[in-house]
Phi, psi and omega in degrees: 000134179272128176269136181258141179270135180228137174246147176238097184216012181184226176214133179121185177228158178211134177270133178273162180303332181276005177093352178279155179251145174251131179256124178251129179207149173269003186241059182300327180296323177293321178295321177297320178295317179295320179297318179296318179296319179296320179297320177296315181297316181295318178301316179294317180295323177295320179295317179294314181299319180274358182049050183280117179255151179286160174294144181266338184077004180256154181226151172287168180302331180275003177096349179293147179289134179273129181288163178299318180297321179292326180283318191239359178074176181293328177294324177294319177297315178301314181296323178297313180296319179299315179293322178301313181292322178297316179296320178296315179298317178299318180294316180297315180295325179287341180277346185293000000 
């Protein structure tokens, strides 16, 4: 992934010779809010993409860790992902 350099010192955009863009704004606080909202969205999307389930704290009789799916079934996994995305959306909307 290419990281882009951004400056916040005015208003408008300008493309640099290397293809990166500089963002100029008098509203740095708004940019900080947008960045925070984006971080929440990216975190939720990464969790959904990786189908990351929480630890259950439960173990099989042989001591192996019991997966979320084994504890709560595929509907439980679906509901967890649905709730994760709903919570992320609620947080993002509340940051606006």
